[in-house]
C-alpha positions as CSV (number, residue, x, y, z in Angstrom):
1,M,0.0,0.0,0.0
2,R,2.7,2.5,1.0
3,A,4.2,2.3,-2.5
4,Q,1.2,4.4,-3.5
5,L,2.5,7.3,-1.6
6,L,4.0,9.4,-4.4
7,L,7.6,10.2,-3.8
8,F,7.8,8.4,-0.5
9,I,10.4,6.0,-1.5
10,C,11.5,5.8,2.1
11,L,8.3,4.2,3.1
12,I,7.9,1.5,0.5
13,S,9.7,-1.3,2.4
14,V,8.5,-0.7,5.9
15,P,7.4,-4.1,7.4
16,S,3.9,-3.8,8.9
17,A,4.7,-6.5,11.5
18,A,7.7,-4.7,13.0
19,Q,7.6,-4.3,16.8
20,H,9.2,-0.9,16.5
21,C,8.3,1.6,13.7
22,G,11.4,2.8,12.0
23,W,9.7,6.0,10.9
24,D,8.4,7.2,14.3
25,S,10.0,10.6,13.8
26,L,8.2,11.3,10.6
27,H,4.9,13.1,10.3
28,L,2.6,13.9,7.4
29,I,0.4,16.9,6.5
30,V,-2.2,16.2,3.8
31,V,-4.3,18.9,2.1
32,N,-7.2,18.5,-0.3
33,V,-7.9,21.7,-2.3
34,E,-11.0,22.0,-4.4
35,D,-12.7,24.6,-6.6
36,E,-15.3,26.2,-4.4
37,E,-18.0,26.1,-7.0
38,T,-17.3,22.9,-8.9
39,R,-15.9,20.9,-6.0
40,Q,-13.3,19.5,-8.4
41,P,-9.6,19.1,-7.3
42,I,-7.2,21.8,-8.3
43,N,-3.8,20.7,-9.6
44,G,-0.6,22.5,-9.9
45,L,-0.9,24.7,-6.8
46,T,2.0,25.8,-4.6
47,L,1.5,25.0,-0.9
48,T,4.0,26.3,1.6
49,L,4.2,25.8,5.4
50,T,4.5,29.1,7.2
51,D,4.6,30.4,10.8
52,A,1.9,32.5,12.4
53,S,3.3,35.6,10.8
54,R,3.1,33.9,7.4
55,N,6.8,33.6,6.9
56,P,7.8,30.3,5.2
57,Y,9.6,27.8,7.4
58,I,13.2,27.4,6.1
59,H,15.4,24.3,6.6
60,K,18.6,24.0,4.6
61,G,18.5,20.2,5.0
62,N,15.7,20.1,2.4
63,T,18.2,20.9,-0.3
64,N,20.5,18.0,0.6
65,P,20.3,15.4,-2.2
66,S,21.2,12.6,0.3
67,S,18.1,13.3,2.4
68,L,15.5,10.4,2.8
69,L,13.1,12.8,1.1
70,K,15.4,13.4,-1.9
71,N,12.5,13.3,-4.3
72,Y,10.8,16.3,-2.7
73,P,11.2,19.8,-4.2
74,Q,14.8,20.7,-3.5
75,K,14.1,24.0,-1.8
76,D,14.9,25.3,1.6
77,T,11.3,26.2,2.2
78,L,8.7,23.5,3.3
79,I,6.8,23.1,0.0
80,F,4.2,20.4,-0.4
81,S,4.3,17.8,-3.2
82,Q,1.1,16.5,-5.0
83,N,0.0,13.0,-5.7
84,L,-0.7,12.9,-9.4
85,D,-0.9,9.1,-9.7
86,T,-4.3,8.7,-11.4
87,N,-4.5,5.1,-10.2
88,T,-4.9,6.3,-6.6
89,P,-8.6,6.5,-5.7
90,R,-10.1,9.6,-4.0
91,N,-12.9,7.7,-2.1
92,P,-11.7,7.2,1.5
93,K,-13.2,3.6,1.6
94,D,-11.1,2.6,-1.4
95,R,-7.7,4.0,-0.3
96,I,-6.9,2.8,3.2
97,G,-3.2,3.5,3.6
98,E,-2.9,5.7,0.6
99,I,-2.9,9.4,-0.2
100,A,-5.7,10.3,-2.6
101,Y,-5.1,11.4,-6.2
102,S,-4.6,15.2,-6.4
103,Y,-4.0,15.6,-2.7
104,Y,-1.0,17.7,-1.5
105,F,1.3,16.3,1.2
106,L,4.3,17.3,3.2
107,V,6.6,15.1,5.4
108,V,7.8,17.0,8.5
109,Y,10.0,15.9,11.3
110,F,11.6,17.6,14.3
111,N,14.7,18.8,12.4
112,N,12.8,20.7,9.7
113,Y,9.7,21.6,11.6
114,Q,10.0,21.9,15.4
115,N,6.4,22.8,15.9
116,I,5.1,19.3,15.4
117,R,3.9,18.9,18.9
118,K,3.9,22.5,20.0
119,K,1.7,25.5,19.6
120,A,-1.0,26.2,17.1
121,G,-1.0,29.2,14.9
122,D,1.0,28.1,11.9
123,Q,-0.5,28.4,8.5
124,I,-0.4,26.9,5.0
125,K,-0.1,29.3,2.1
126,I,-1.9,28.2,-1.0
127,E,-0.9,29.9,-4.3
128,D,-1.9,29.3,-7.9
129,P,1.0,30.1,-10.3
130,T,-1.4,30.6,-13.2
131,G,-3.2,33.4,-11.3
132,K,-6.6,31.8,-11.8
133,Y,-7.3,31.4,-8.1
134,R,-6.6,33.8,-5.3
135,T,-3.9,33.2,-2.8
136,R,-5.1,32.2,0.6
137,F,-3.8,31.1,4.0
138,I,-5.4,28.4,6.0
139,P,-4.7,27.5,9.7
140,L,-2.7,24.4,10.6
141,E,-3.8,22.8,13.8
142,P,-1.8,20.2,15.7
143,I,-4.6,17.7,15.1
144,N,-3.9,17.9,11.4
145,I,-0.4,16.6,11.8
146,I,-0.4,12.8,11.0
147,S,2.0,10.4,12.7
148,L,3.3,7.9,10.2
149,C,3.7,5.3,12.9
150,G,0.3,5.9,14.6
151,D,-2.5,7.5,12.6
152,Y,-1.1,6.2,9.3
153,D,-0.8,2.6,10.5
154,N,-4.2,2.3,12.0
155,G,-6.0,4.2,9.2
156,T,-7.2,7.1,11.3
157,Y,-5.1,9.6,9.3
158,M,-7.9,10.4,6.9
159,D,-9.8,12.1,9.7
160,K,-6.9,14.5,10.0
161,E,-6.6,15.5,6.4
162,I,-7.3,19.2,5.7
163,K,-10.0,20.0,3.3
164,T,-10.3,23.5,1.8
165,S,-11.3,25.3,-1.3
166,L,-10.3,28.2,-3.6
167,Q,-12.4,30.7,-5.4
168,W,-12.0,32.1,-8.8
169,P,-10.5,35.6,-8.9
170,F,-13.0,38.3,-8.2
171,A,-15.7,37.3,-10.7
172,F,-18.4,39.6,-12.1
173,S,-22.0,38.8,-11.2
174,P,-25.1,40.1,-13.0
175,L,-26.6,43.2,-11.4
176,T,-30.0,42.6,-9.8
177,V,-32.9,44.5,-11.2
178,I,-34.9,46.0,-8.3
179,G,-37.2,48.4,-10.2
180,K,-38.2,50.3,-13.4
181,I,-39.2,53.9,-13.5
182,A,-41.3,55.3,-16.4
183,D,-42.2,58.7,-14.9
184,P,-39.8,61.3,-16.5
185,I,-40.3,63.7,-13.6
186,Q,-39.2,61.1,-11.1
187,I,-36.2,60.2,-13.2
188,V,-35.1,63.9,-13.4
189,Q,-35.6,64.3,-9.6
190,L,-33.5,61.2,-8.9
191,E,-30.7,62.2,-11.3
192,S,-30.6,65.7,-9.8
193,G,-29.5,64.2,-6.5
194,S,-27.2,61.7,-8.1
195,E,-23.7,61.0,-6.7
196,Y,-22.6,60.5,-10.3
197,S,-24.2,61.0,-13.7
198,G,-23.1,59.7,-17.1
199,D,-24.6,59.9,-20.5
200,S,-26.6,56.7,-20.2
201,F,-26.7,56.1,-16.5
202,F,-26.5,57.7,-13.0
203,V,-25.9,56.5,-9.5
204,S,-28.2,57.6,-6.7
205,Y,-30.4,56.2,-3.8
206,Y,-33.5,54.3,-4.3
207,V,-36.3,53.1,-2.0
208,N,-36.7,49.3,-2.8
209,K,-39.8,47.1,-2.4
210,D,-39.0,46.6,1.3
211,N,-39.1,50.4,1.8
212,V,-35.3,50.4,2.4
213,T,-33.2,53.1,0.9
214,V,-30.2,51.6,-0.9
215,P,-27.5,52.7,-3.3
216,A,-28.6,52.0,-6.9
217,F,-27.4,52.1,-10.5
218,F,-29.9,53.6,-12.9
219,K,-29.6,52.8,-16.6
220,K,-31.4,55.2,-18.9
221,S,-33.3,54.4,-22.1
222,A,-35.6,56.5,-24.3
223,T,-38.8,55.9,-22.3
224,Y,-37.8,54.5,-18.8
225,C,-35.0,53.8,-16.3
226,T,-34.0,50.4,-15.1
227,V,-32.9,50.3,-11.5
228,Y,-30.1,47.9,-10.4
229,E,-29.1,47.1,-6.8
230,L,-25.6,48.4,-6.0
231,L,-23.4,48.0,-3.0
232,A,-26.4,47.1,-0.8
233,D,-24.3,46.5,2.3
234,Y,-22.6,49.9,2.4
235,N,-23.5,53.6,2.6
236,F,-21.7,55.7,0.1
237,G,-19.8,57.8,2.6
238,E,-17.0,59.5,0.7
239,I,-17.4,58.2,-2.8
240,K,-15.1,58.4,-5.8
241,M,-16.0,57.3,-9.2
242,E,-13.9,56.7,-12.4
243,D,-15.3,55.6,-15.7
244,N,-14.4,54.8,-19.3
245,D,-16.6,53.5,-22.1
246,H,-16.7,50.0,-20.6
247,Y,-16.3,50.1,-16.8
248,L,-17.4,52.3,-13.9
249,A,-15.3,52.1,-10.7
250,I,-16.9,53.1,-7.4
251,N,-15.1,53.4,-4.1
252,S,-17.3,53.1,-1.0
253,S,-16.3,53.6,2.6
254,H,-17.6,52.7,6.0
255,M,-16.6,53.9,9.5
256,F,-17.2,53.0,13.1
257,G,-15.9,54.4,16.3
258,S,-16.2,54.4,20.1
259,S,-14.3,55.9,23.0
260,N,-11.4,53.5,22.8
261,H,-11.8,51.9,19.3
262,S,-12.2,52.9,15.7
263,E,-12.3,51.1,12.4
264,N,-12.8,52.1,8.8
265,S,-13.0,50.0,5.7
266,S,-13.5,50.5,2.0
267,N,-14.7,48.5,-1.0
268,L,-14.2,48.9,-4.7
269,C,-17.1,48.0,-7.0
270,I,-16.4,47.7,-10.7
271,V,-19.4,47.8,-13.0
272,D,-19.2,46.4,-16.5
273,L,-21.4,48.8,-18.4
274,K,-21.9,46.5,-21.4
275,Q,-22.7,43.3,-19.6
276,M,-24.5,45.0,-16.7
277,S,-22.5,43.0,-14.1
278,S,-20.3,44.0,-11.2
279,V,-17.7,42.7,-8.9
280,T,-16.9,44.1,-5.4
281,F,-13.9,43.4,-3.1
282,S,-12.3,44.9,0.0
283,T,-9.6,47.5,-0.6
284,S,-8.7,48.7,2.9
285,Y,-9.2,48.1,6.6
286,N,-7.8,50.1,9.4
287,E,-8.4,49.4,13.1
288,E,-7.1,51.2,16.2
289,N,-7.5,50.3,19.8
290,W,-6.3,52.4,22.7
291,N,-6.8,53.2,26.4
292,E,-5.0,55.0,29.1
293,D,-3.0,52.0,30.2
294,S,-1.7,50.6,26.9
295,P,0.0,52.0,23.8
296,L,-1.9,52.4,20.5
297,D,-2.7,49.1,18.8
298,K,-3.2,49.6,15.1
299,E,-3.8,47.1,12.3
300,S,-4.1,48.0,8.6
301,C,-4.4,46.6,5.1
302,V,-4.5,49.1,2.3
303,C,-4.8,48.4,-1.5
304,D,-3.8,51.3,-3.7
305,I,-5.5,50.8,-7.0
306,F,-5.9,52.5,-10.4
307,I,-7.4,51.3,-13.7
308,K,-5.6,51.8,-17.0
309,N,-6.3,50.1,-20.4
310,N,-8.8,47.7,-18.8
311,Q,-6.2,46.6,-16.3
312,L,-6.2,46.9,-12.6
313,H,-2.9,48.0,-11.0
314,V,-2.6,47.2,-7.3
315,K,-0.1,47.7,-4.6
316,R,-1.2,46.1,-1.2
317,T,0.4,47.2,2.1
318,V,-0.3,45.2,5.2
319,S,0.9,45.9,8.8
320,A,3.0,43.2,10.4
321,N,0.3,42.6,13.1
322,F,-2.7,42.4,10.8
323,S,-4.7,39.5,12.2
324,Y,-7.6,39.3,9.8
325,D,-8.0,37.1,6.7
326,L,-6.4,38.7,3.7
327,Y,-8.4,36.5,1.3
328,E,-10.8,39.4,0.4
329,Y,-8.1,41.9,-0.2
330,I,-6.6,41.9,-3.7
331,E,-2.9,41.2,-3.9
332,T,-0.1,43.4,-5.4
333,G,0.1,43.0,-9.1
334,I,-1.5,43.8,-12.5
335,Y,-4.9,42.2,-13.3
336,D,-6.7,41.9,-16.6
337,I,-10.4,42.7,-16.5
338,Q,-11.9,40.4,-19.1
339,N,-14.1,37.3,-19.6
340,G,-16.3,38.2,-16.6
341,A,-13.4,38.2,-14.0
342,I,-10.4,40.0,-12.7
343,T,-7.4,37.7,-13.3
344,R,-3.9,38.4,-12.2
345,V,-1.3,38.7,-15.0
346,K,1.2,35.8,-14.5
347,N,4.4,37.1,-13.0
348,S,3.0,40.6,-13.3
349,P,5.5,43.3,-12.1
350,L,4.6,45.9,-9.6
351,P,3.6,49.2,-11.4
352,V,6.3,51.9,-11.0
353,K,3.8,54.4,-9.7
354,I,0.3,53.9,-8.1
355,N,-1.8,57.0,-8.7
356,P,-5.5,56.6,-8.2
357,K,-6.1,60.3,-9.2
358,K,-4.2,60.2,-12.4
359,K,-5.0,63.1,-14.7
360,G,-7.7,62.3,-17.3
361,N,-9.8,60.1,-15.0
362,K,-13.2,61.4,-14.1
363,T,-13.5,61.8,-10.4
364,K,-16.3,63.1,-8.2
365,K,-16.7,63.0,-4.5
């Protein structure tokens, strides 16, 4: 059975009847990564074991060709391998003693990973080199570390395998129609109070069927206006808009504060004016906590963004103590806006200059 463990040549000849397990210092971490919508396995990802601050664990011994794990990636960071043996079943009932096809796995031991039996807080970084999926970090708990001479022998290791999923990059979704207005006087009144007005559309507030006032996108035609729901979870606050013939970009902000705490966040909504679809993602979060007896505690994540030639240019800055999930914050890089999604350009360089207020963009607060 153990011969099925891809690249584990050191495990092939272990006698199951031995009184002492010769591999009692070796442990295994197994991760199953699927597409969040299709639930199909994702191949070709890069998984790296990191500490609680998301710094990769480094062990120079991993580059030693004489290592028992010499078929592993010869890098000093702890990078997972993937079982691409299509003869290995995925059904747990059919693969006792085997790692499933497409699963990612990493062998760790006390020399290369000293946290095997210590504290929780370490993480696994999951990256897609093609840029199709967004990078994310998932927690690694001590219970997920499999003992090759305990859990693996008795078949309980499958309960410790980590299951997670990735989303497509920020995908556009059709805007929801929440009303139609045929009264020209009402249309003029709504547009006169608009936060932004274009030739064929404007953005303003609208009272929906539940009698709730929400931000809305109004598309004008010769005889009526179609009303689409827009950024329903946020007030406009300070709003900036930029548009071209195809896309409208809307920045929305939200603030909260108390006597010893404050937080503010912002979102970017991009509207495809031809397809009448939109995508929204977080672009900043700042939180401050303070009191008389302790110093200021501040966490922040800020994404500076501008749009040029149907591409999104992003520079993300994160404070060292940021404790929230970064999955909703777009990473540094250049992104194509096409085919209903925002997709990172492979190996895209960081733009030389980030300037959201670049001359020539229409901006209104």
